[in-house]
N, C-alpha and C positions, 0 to 999 in steps of 0.2 A: 805238197810236195811239204809245204810250208808247218798244216799239219800233223804231219806222220813227224816234223820232225822236232814240233814243239811237245808231243805224244808221246816221242822217246825221250825227253830232254824230265819231263812233269813225271815219267815214269820211276828215276832214278831222283828225283827229287827227295826221296825219304835214303836215300843214302846221302846223299849229298845236296845242302842246303842252296848252295850257291847256285843251284844248277836251276832254280827258281830265278833267280835274276839274269843269269844267261838265258834261258827264255823268253825273260820279258825283253830283253835288249835285242835280241833277233826279231822277236815281232814286229817291235818299234823301227828296226832300220829297214824294214822288208814296208810296213809301210810306207814310211817315209820314200821310198823307193815306188811304190804304187802311188803315190800323188806326186810325185814327181813326173810319173810319166804323162801323167792327166791333164796335169798344167802345161808339160811341153807339147802334148795338140792340141791345147788350149791355145796356146801363145803364138804355136805355128795356124791354126786355124783364123788366128783373129790380124794375123799378118798378111795371110795371102789372101784376104777377106775385105780389106780396105778400098778396093776397088769398088766390093759393092758397099760399105756402107757409103762412098762420098754420091755414087748413084742415090741412092735410097735417101742420101742428107739435101738434095739438089730439088725434092718434091714438095719439099717442105716449104708452107708457104710463113707457120707461122715461126718469128727467131726462140724462142723459148723450146718449141718441139725441135727444132733444129739441134740446139745445145746438148739438148740430152741426149738425144741421139750418137751426137760426135762425142758428147761426155762418156755413154756408155764404152762404147767403139775405146775410148784412151786407157779407161778406167782396167779393162777385160785385157790387152791388150799388155799395157805396162807393170800392172799387179802382177801376172802370168809369169813376163818375164823377172821382174824381181823374186816372186817365192820359187822361182825356178834355185835360183841363186840363194835363195836365201835358206833352202830346205837342202839345197845339191852342198853345203861347206858340210856338212857331215860322214859327203865322203872323202874327207881329207883329214883321215884320224888311219895314222899305217897300226894300228894295234887292233882296229877291227877288220883288216884285211883276212885276217887268219879266222874271223870271226862270222861272217856270211860273206857270200859273194861278192865280188864286185868285178866288171868287167872296165880292165883295163888296157890298154888306158882310155878306153871310150866315152866311159863313163863322167870320167873323171878331164880328160877334153871336152865334153859338152855343157860341160859346168861353167868353164877357160871361156867358151865360144859364148856363152847367154851374159855372161859377168860384162865381154867386150859389147856385146848388143846394150844393156843397163848402159856404161858408160857412155854409148855412144847416143842415146836419147836424153844424157846428163849434158853434153856438150855438143851436139846438134840438133838445130831444130828437123828435125826428117819428115815433120808431118809438111814443111811449105820446100823441102831439098830435096828434089827427087832422086841424087845423085847420094844422099844421106841416106834414104829410103830407100834404096836398091841394095844397099850391105845392109843395112839393119835385115830386110828382107834374107841374105843370104847366110847370118850369119844367124841368125833365127831359124834357118834350117839346115844350114848343117847341125850346129848345134842340137836341134832337134833328133835328126837320123842318126848322128852318133848317139846318143842315148838310146832311140827304140832299139839300133841295130844290136849294140850292147845288151841291151834287155833279154830280146828273143835270142838272141843266139850263143849269150855267152853265161850269163846267169841262169835261163831257163833250160842250158844246154843241159844239163843233168838229169829233169825231165825228158827228154827226148829220148836222152839213150835210155831211161829207163824203161821205156816203150818200144824200144827196137825191138825186132823179133830176133830171138837165138841164132839165128845163122849170120847177122850181122856185128861185124867185129867191133868192139868197144874202143878199138885204140884210135892213138893219133890219126890213122889215113880215114878215119871218117871225119864227113866234114863235123858235125857234134862233137865227136871226140876231140877233133883240132882245134876247135874253137875252145871246148872246156880244159885242153891240157896246158895252151900258151896262155890262152887270156883269162882265164880264173883265179884271183885273186888269192883262192885256198889254195889252187895250183902249181900257180911261179909266183911266190914272193919275191926273188929279183926282181923280177919287169913289173910286180905292184909299187916296189920300193924309187925304183927309177923313173917308172910313173910318177908317183907322187913329188917329186922332187920338178920334173919339169912343170907338172900341171901348178902346183904349187908357186912356182917363179911364174909362171901365168899370171896367175889369180892376183900375184900380189904387183904384178906393171900394170894392172887393170885397175887393182884400189889405187894404187898413186896414180894415176892419171885422174880419177874421179879424185882423190883429195885434191890434188894439183888446182882440178876444173872449179873444188867450191871457192877457193881464193880467189877468184877471179871478178871486175868489176861486175858483169852479169847478174854474179851468183850474189853480190851482196849490195845491188842498189836496193835502198828505201826502199818498203812496200808502198807507200805512198803515192810512190814518181810511178807507179805503175798504172797504166791505164790499159783497159780492155778495147783489145778494137774489133769492129765488125767483122765476123767473119766474111770473107769476098767470096766462098763458094758459094754460099748463100746467095739468089736470086730475089729478092724484096721484090714486093707487087708494085707494081705501078700506082700512082695516087689516082684515085678515084675518078679525076677531071678527064682523065686518059686511056682507062680501061676501055671505054668504048671507040679508043680508035685504030 
């Protein structure tokens, strides 16, 4: 679908030079959408695989190997959540809702869930407190499901409509037609604007909590006062005099 759209725009580029800019913008936005979906899958996968990482972590006898293994998990999980939010901010531009399809309010709400997940990581130790880790799992899971649902059933609904047999109606009575008619930003400007206002307000609330947390004592603690504590999960090997007992 994207190739056909770009081809049609570039064909008319000799008549309207601004079409090249439009084609580049559409290509960039679609690329960002695909990247966000990949990062969403990575974030969900890492969070639900936390138990596996902990199980393997207990098998290491060398502290360095265990630290590298756990660091890999933390980097992949936290970085994927941050990048989803970082790239997802591009969806909060009302002027672009008529240039390319956005699943409203699904994709916008998904970015809000990832924003609150990142805020939770900032203000709580989710790796040490099971309650907050469960909340983080739900935030990432719901946000990821919203984004993938919107991508598959709304933004890609035009592709499904194009390949339907001629005997199938393309009206809103068809599930694909219903999603394309009422939740596609290109076809429902009113819902797009309302979704933008509500989801932007939620994003501002998340940002306000994050900014407020940056002024707490823990965030401003001098670096030299921080001491790295041994990981209680790692089982240290017994001293040589006791290994044979």
